[in-house]
C-alpha positions as CSV (number, residue, x, y, z in Angstrom):
1,M,150.6,44.8,-80.5
2,I,149.2,41.2,-79.5
3,E,151.8,38.5,-80.1
4,L,149.7,35.4,-78.2
5,P,149.8,32.6,-79.9
6,N,147.0,31.1,-81.6
7,E,146.7,28.7,-78.9
8,D,147.3,30.7,-75.5
9,L,144.8,33.6,-77.0
10,Y,141.9,30.2,-77.5
11,E,142.5,29.5,-74.0
12,V,142.3,32.9,-72.4
13,I,139.0,33.1,-74.6
14,I,137.2,29.7,-74.1
15,R,138.5,30.1,-70.1
16,S,136.5,33.5,-69.9
17,L,133.3,32.2,-71.9
18,N,133.1,29.1,-69.4
19,R,133.5,31.5,-66.4
20,V,130.0,32.9,-67.2
21,N,127.8,30.2,-66.4
22,D,128.9,26.7,-65.0
23,L,125.6,25.1,-66.4
24,L,127.3,25.8,-69.8
25,V,130.7,25.3,-69.5
26,G,132.0,24.0,-72.8
27,H,128.5,24.7,-74.6
28,G,130.3,27.1,-77.0
29,E,133.4,25.1,-78.0
30,R,131.2,21.9,-77.8
31,V,128.6,23.6,-80.3
32,A,131.2,25.3,-82.6
33,Y,133.0,21.6,-83.1
34,S,129.5,20.5,-84.2
35,V,129.4,23.5,-86.7
36,M,132.9,22.7,-87.6
37,R,132.8,19.3,-88.8
38,L,129.6,19.8,-90.7
39,L,131.5,22.8,-92.8
40,E,134.1,20.5,-92.9
41,Q,131.9,17.9,-94.8
42,D,130.1,20.2,-96.6
43,G,132.8,21.1,-99.0
44,R,131.7,25.0,-100.3
45,F,134.0,26.5,-97.4
46,S,137.6,27.3,-97.6
47,E,140.0,26.6,-94.3
48,E,139.7,30.4,-93.2
49,E,135.9,30.4,-93.7
50,I,135.9,27.5,-91.3
51,S,138.1,28.8,-88.9
52,K,136.4,32.7,-89.1
53,I,132.7,30.8,-88.5
54,V,134.4,28.8,-85.7
55,W,135.2,32.0,-84.0
56,T,132.1,33.5,-84.6
57,V,130.0,30.4,-83.1
58,L,132.2,30.5,-79.7
59,F,130.9,34.1,-79.3
60,H,127.2,32.8,-80.4
61,D,125.8,33.8,-77.0
62,I,127.7,36.7,-76.3
63,G,124.6,38.7,-76.2
64,N,123.4,37.2,-73.1
65,F,126.2,38.9,-71.1
66,R,123.9,42.2,-71.0
67,K,121.6,40.3,-68.9
68,T,121.7,40.8,-65.3
69,D,121.1,37.2,-64.6
70,T,123.6,35.4,-66.4
71,W,124.1,32.8,-64.5
72,N,120.4,31.4,-65.9
73,L,121.2,31.2,-69.4
74,V,120.0,28.0,-69.5
75,Q,116.3,29.0,-68.1
76,L,116.4,32.1,-70.5
77,E,116.9,29.7,-73.6
78,N,113.8,27.9,-72.5
79,D,111.6,30.7,-72.3
80,Q,112.4,31.8,-75.4
81,D,113.9,35.0,-75.0
82,Y,116.0,35.4,-78.1
83,S,116.2,38.9,-78.0
84,H,120.5,38.3,-77.0
85,A,120.6,36.8,-80.4
86,I,120.0,40.4,-81.7
87,Y,121.8,42.1,-79.6
88,G,125.2,39.9,-80.0
89,F,124.6,40.7,-83.8
90,L,124.8,44.2,-83.1
91,F,127.6,44.0,-80.8
92,L,129.9,41.3,-83.1
93,K,129.0,43.7,-86.2
94,T,130.9,46.4,-83.9
95,F,133.7,44.7,-82.2
96,F,134.5,41.6,-84.0
97,P,137.4,40.9,-86.4
98,F,134.8,38.6,-88.8
99,S,131.9,40.8,-88.4
100,Q,130.6,39.8,-91.8
101,Y,129.8,36.1,-90.2
102,A,127.7,38.4,-87.3
103,T,124.4,37.5,-89.3
104,I,124.4,34.0,-88.2
105,V,124.0,35.2,-84.7
106,R,121.7,37.2,-85.2
107,Y,119.3,34.2,-86.9
108,H,120.2,31.3,-84.4
109,H,116.9,31.2,-82.9
110,S,114.7,32.4,-85.9
111,T,112.4,30.7,-87.3
112,D,112.1,28.6,-90.4
113,A,110.3,31.0,-92.1
114,E,112.6,34.1,-90.9
115,I,115.7,32.2,-91.7
116,E,114.4,31.2,-95.3
117,N,113.2,34.7,-95.6
118,A,116.5,36.5,-94.8
119,C,118.2,38.6,-96.9
120,I,121.4,36.6,-96.8
121,E,123.3,34.7,-99.0
122,Q,122.8,30.8,-99.0
123,K,125.6,29.5,-97.7
124,L,125.1,31.4,-94.5
125,K,121.5,30.5,-94.3
126,W,122.9,26.8,-94.2
127,V,124.8,27.8,-91.6
128,V,122.3,29.3,-89.7
129,K,120.4,26.4,-89.8
130,C,123.3,24.6,-88.9
131,L,124.2,26.7,-85.8
132,R,120.4,26.3,-84.6
133,I,120.3,22.6,-84.9
134,V,123.6,21.9,-82.6
135,D,123.2,24.6,-80.1
136,A,119.8,23.6,-79.8
137,S,120.4,19.8,-79.3
138,D,123.3,21.0,-76.8
139,L,120.9,23.0,-74.5
140,Y,118.5,19.8,-75.2
141,F,121.7,17.6,-73.5
142,V,122.4,20.1,-71.1
143,N,118.7,20.7,-69.7
144,N,118.5,16.9,-69.6
145,G,121.4,17.0,-67.1
146,R,123.8,15.6,-69.6
147,K,122.7,11.9,-68.8
148,D,121.2,10.7,-71.9
149,I,123.2,11.2,-75.1
150,D,120.9,9.1,-77.4
151,K,117.8,11.6,-76.7
152,A,119.8,14.5,-77.8
153,Y,120.8,12.5,-80.8
154,T,117.4,11.8,-81.2
155,Y,116.6,15.5,-81.1
156,F,119.0,16.6,-83.2
157,Q,117.6,14.3,-86.2
158,N,114.5,15.5,-85.9
159,L,115.4,18.9,-85.8
160,S,117.9,18.4,-88.9
161,R,115.0,16.8,-90.8
162,R,113.1,19.6,-90.3
163,L,114.9,22.5,-91.5
164,F,116.8,19.9,-94.2
165,P,113.9,17.8,-95.9
166,A,116.7,17.3,-98.9
167,G,118.8,15.4,-95.9
168,L,122.0,16.7,-93.8
169,P,125.2,14.5,-93.2
170,I,124.1,13.9,-89.6
171,G,127.1,11.4,-88.8
172,S,129.7,14.4,-89.8
173,T,128.9,16.1,-86.7
174,D,130.3,12.8,-84.0
175,F,127.5,13.4,-81.9
176,S,129.1,10.7,-79.8
177,V,132.2,12.9,-78.7
178,M,129.8,15.5,-77.4
179,C,130.6,14.0,-73.6
180,D,134.2,14.1,-74.5
181,M,135.5,17.7,-74.1
182,D,139.0,16.9,-74.2
183,T,138.7,15.6,-77.8
184,I,136.5,18.7,-78.5
185,H,139.1,21.3,-77.1
186,Y,142.0,19.5,-78.6
187,R,140.1,19.3,-82.4
188,L,139.0,22.9,-82.2
189,L,142.8,23.8,-81.1
190,E,144.5,22.2,-83.9
191,R,142.3,24.3,-86.1
192,I,142.8,27.4,-84.5
193,K,146.6,27.0,-84.4
194,R,146.6,26.7,-88.3
195,Q,144.9,30.0,-88.7
196,V,146.8,32.9,-89.4
197,L,145.6,36.0,-87.5
198,S,147.0,39.5,-87.9
199,S,148.0,41.1,-84.6
200,G,145.0,43.6,-85.2
201,E,142.7,40.7,-85.2
202,K,144.1,39.1,-82.2
203,E,143.4,42.6,-80.3
204,A,139.8,42.7,-81.5
205,L,138.8,39.3,-80.4
206,L,140.1,40.2,-77.1
207,R,138.2,43.4,-77.4
208,T,135.2,41.9,-78.2
209,L,135.5,39.3,-75.1
210,V,136.4,42.6,-72.8
211,C,133.8,45.0,-74.1
212,S,131.0,42.3,-73.9
213,M,131.7,42.4,-70.0
214,D,131.8,46.1,-69.7
215,F,128.9,46.6,-72.1
216,R,126.6,45.0,-69.7
217,S,126.0,48.6,-68.2
218,H,126.7,52.0,-69.3
219,Y,128.2,52.6,-65.4
220,T,130.7,49.7,-66.8
221,A,131.1,50.2,-71.0
222,L,134.1,53.1,-70.8
223,H,136.3,51.4,-67.8
224,C,138.8,49.1,-70.0
225,S,139.0,51.4,-73.0
226,M,139.8,54.6,-71.0
227,M,142.3,52.3,-68.8
228,V,144.4,51.1,-71.4
229,R,144.6,54.7,-72.9
230,A,145.8,56.2,-69.7
231,S,148.3,53.0,-69.4
232,D,149.5,53.4,-72.7
233,M,150.1,57.2,-72.5
234,L,152.2,56.8,-69.0
235,A,154.1,54.3,-70.6
236,D,154.9,56.8,-73.7
237,C,156.1,59.4,-71.1
238,F,158.6,57.3,-69.4
239,E,159.4,56.3,-72.9
240,L,160.2,52.8,-72.3
241,E,161.2,49.9,-74.7
242,P,158.8,48.6,-76.9
243,K,158.9,45.5,-75.3
244,V,157.6,46.8,-72.1
245,K,155.5,48.9,-73.4
246,N,153.5,46.1,-75.4
247,E,153.3,44.1,-71.9
248,I,151.8,47.0,-70.6
249,H,149.1,47.3,-73.4
250,I,148.2,43.8,-73.0
251,G,148.3,43.7,-69.2
252,A,145.8,46.6,-69.4
253,I,143.4,44.9,-71.8
254,L,143.5,41.9,-69.8
255,H,143.4,43.8,-66.2
256,D,139.3,42.9,-65.3
257,L,138.5,39.8,-67.2
258,G,137.8,38.2,-64.2
259,K,134.5,40.2,-63.9
260,I,133.5,37.9,-66.3
261,A,131.8,35.9,-63.0
262,I,131.3,38.8,-60.8
263,P,127.2,39.4,-60.7
264,I,126.3,42.7,-62.2
265,E,124.4,43.4,-59.2
266,I,127.8,43.8,-57.3
267,L,129.3,45.6,-60.3
268,E,126.9,48.5,-60.3
269,S,126.1,48.4,-56.7
270,P,125.1,52.1,-55.4
271,G,126.7,51.9,-52.2
272,K,129.9,50.6,-50.8
273,L,130.6,46.9,-50.5
274,D,131.4,45.2,-47.2
275,G,131.5,42.0,-46.1
276,R,130.6,38.9,-48.5
277,L,129.8,41.1,-51.2
278,W,133.4,43.1,-51.1
279,E,134.9,39.7,-51.1
280,I,133.3,38.1,-54.0
281,M,134.6,41.3,-55.9
282,K,137.9,41.2,-54.7
283,S,137.8,37.8,-56.1
284,H,138.2,38.8,-59.7
285,V,141.6,39.5,-59.5
286,M,142.1,35.7,-58.5
287,I,140.1,34.7,-61.2
288,T,141.4,36.7,-63.7
289,E,144.9,34.7,-62.8
290,D,142.8,31.6,-63.2
291,I,142.0,32.6,-66.6
292,L,145.5,33.9,-67.6
293,K,148.1,32.0,-66.0
294,G,150.0,29.7,-68.4
295,C,148.8,32.0,-71.5
296,V,150.8,35.0,-71.2
297,S,154.1,35.5,-70.0
298,D,154.5,36.4,-65.9
299,E,155.1,40.0,-66.9
300,I,151.8,40.5,-68.4
301,L,150.3,38.1,-65.6
302,Q,151.6,40.2,-63.2
303,I,150.8,43.5,-64.6
304,A,147.3,42.6,-64.8
305,I,146.9,40.9,-61.4
306,R,148.2,43.4,-59.7
307,H,146.2,46.5,-60.3
308,H,145.1,46.9,-56.8
309,E,148.0,46.4,-54.8
310,T,149.8,49.4,-53.1
311,L,153.2,50.8,-52.0
312,D,151.9,50.5,-48.7
313,G,151.0,46.4,-48.6
314,S,147.3,47.7,-48.0
315,G,146.0,46.4,-51.7
316,Y,144.9,43.4,-52.7
317,P,145.1,40.2,-53.5
318,R,148.4,39.5,-51.9
319,G,149.3,43.1,-50.5
320,I,152.1,43.2,-52.3
321,S,154.3,46.6,-51.6
322,G,157.2,48.3,-52.0
323,E,159.9,47.4,-54.9
324,E,158.1,43.8,-55.6
325,L,155.8,46.0,-57.2
326,T,157.5,47.2,-61.0
327,L,157.2,50.1,-62.9
328,P,155.0,48.6,-65.5
329,Q,152.6,47.5,-62.5
330,R,152.5,50.9,-61.1
331,I,151.7,52.4,-64.1
332,V,148.8,50.0,-64.9
333,A,147.5,50.6,-61.1
334,V,147.7,54.4,-61.6
335,G,145.7,54.2,-65.1
336,D,143.2,51.9,-63.5
337,I,142.3,54.6,-60.8
338,V,142.6,57.6,-63.7
339,S,139.7,55.7,-64.9
340,A,138.0,55.1,-62.3
341,L,137.6,58.3,-61.2
342,S,137.1,60.3,-64.9
343,E,134.1,57.9,-65.9
344,E,130.9,58.0,-64.1
345,R,130.0,54.8,-61.5
346,S,127.0,53.7,-60.0
347,Y,128.1,55.1,-56.6
348,K,129.6,58.7,-58.3
349,Q,129.9,61.3,-60.9
350,A,132.6,61.6,-63.3
351,F,135.2,63.8,-61.6
352,P,136.8,66.8,-62.8
353,L,140.9,66.8,-63.6
354,H,141.5,69.1,-60.8
355,E,139.5,67.1,-58.5
356,V,141.3,63.6,-60.3
357,M,144.5,65.2,-59.2
358,N,143.6,66.2,-55.7
359,I,142.5,62.5,-55.0
360,L,145.5,60.9,-56.9
361,G,147.9,63.2,-55.0
362,Q,146.4,62.5,-51.5
363,M,146.9,58.8,-52.5
364,C,150.7,59.2,-52.9
365,H,150.9,61.1,-49.9
366,A,149.6,58.4,-48.3
367,G,152.1,56.1,-49.7
368,K,149.8,54.0,-52.0
369,I,150.7,55.1,-55.5
370,C,154.1,55.4,-56.9
371,P,155.6,59.2,-56.5
372,R,157.2,58.3,-59.9
373,V,154.4,57.3,-61.6
374,M,152.4,60.1,-60.1
375,K,154.9,63.4,-61.0
376,M,154.9,61.9,-64.4
377,L,151.3,62.1,-64.5
378,E,151.1,65.7,-63.0
379,D,153.7,66.6,-66.0
380,H,151.1,65.8,-68.7
381,S,147.8,65.2,-66.5
382,D,146.0,67.8,-68.8
383,S,146.7,65.9,-72.3
384,I,146.5,62.0,-70.6
385,Y,143.3,63.1,-68.9
386,H,141.5,64.5,-72.4
387,A,142.8,61.5,-74.3
388,V,141.1,59.5,-71.7
389,L,137.7,61.4,-72.2
390,E,138.0,60.8,-75.8
391,E,138.4,57.5,-75.4
392,G,135.7,57.1,-73.2
393,L,133.5,59.4,-75.6
394,R,134.8,56.8,-78.5
395,T,133.2,54.2,-76.2
396,A,130.3,55.6,-75.4
397,E,129.2,56.5,-78.8
398,A,129.6,52.5,-79.9
399,F,127.6,51.7,-76.6
400,E,124.2,53.9,-77.4
401,Q,124.8,52.9,-81.1
402,I,124.4,49.4,-80.3
403,Y,121.9,49.7,-77.8
404,A,119.5,52.1,-80.3
405,K,120.0,49.5,-83.4
406,Y,119.1,47.3,-80.8
407,Y,115.7,49.1,-79.7
408,E,114.8,49.6,-83.0
409,F,115.2,45.5,-83.8
410,T,113.4,44.6,-80.8
411,Q,110.5,47.3,-81.2
412,S,110.0,46.3,-84.7
413,S,109.6,42.4,-84.2
414,M,107.1,42.8,-81.4
415,Q,104.9,45.3,-84.0
């Protein structure tokens, strides 16, 4: 059960999205803010609809995360490689709690004619056009070094007149505020704070973020879901109180958020990382801490960032050892290893149960992982291992379906 306040959930997601590309820090918020202002003035949209569309717009570039060169998103936009809009649409249809609005992501780079001919209701066509205008205008602003807002505003006006010949309330976008990220962040946050979100919707928003990173590659696609399942089952075996089990669940979901800033070629390296590349890989833990600090309880934070620490102090990032590592932290550390061993990686095949247990047994004997957790895993190894594999299969099926549909879309658009 995700009990994060809306404002903390929002902060975690924004901090994560801003780690993808230094050039586009704030892009999602600026675009979401402008669309929000247009929706507010239009009068046809309820408060609930506006809030859900704001979340959708914040994720509008999520399709770009699948690319190996996410550090060059601005150039991708310039090259008119808009396949990410299709992938983003399919991804949001699968994971996003407000999937009814995924269509606006599908068409946000489409031609005028494609938007007009799209089989969607007129209200959403209007939103698509608004998103297209403000997204293109902000990228124009970014491409010009964020130095001449007047030129960007002129670009915005010209595109608005083309897509809305009858007129668009241009002044309602507060275009001059686009350089003031504090104001934009505050105004979006005020709206998000008022929104009623269920625990399930909050978890779906976090899983949308996490899966967008995992799904960059079939080698990473299964990890978080399998790791969370292993950690949850171990927590159940220990019969921990609900509050602690919930902290383990949330910490496990969030444990690898920092990998959003790690290049895919490092995550997928077929050989052992060493030197500078290994240091970059290890930095994902500290990035996770930067993202989560102040947004989750200290218990959840420490569970998330200590999953690579070991009892003998040889782990990272801080070399914490012994009694400093709580039982929930030890459980999640073992859950992470169970997942890693049970799934295929770029450098290995998935291991069968006996091999998973043999490796973990050796780690326990060497003083790396907790004997109590190891004993509990041994007592329930068959049920935990097969439940983890089942979770992996469900996630793999979602991954394959998204990419199969993506292939169909892209092939048909080329014909």
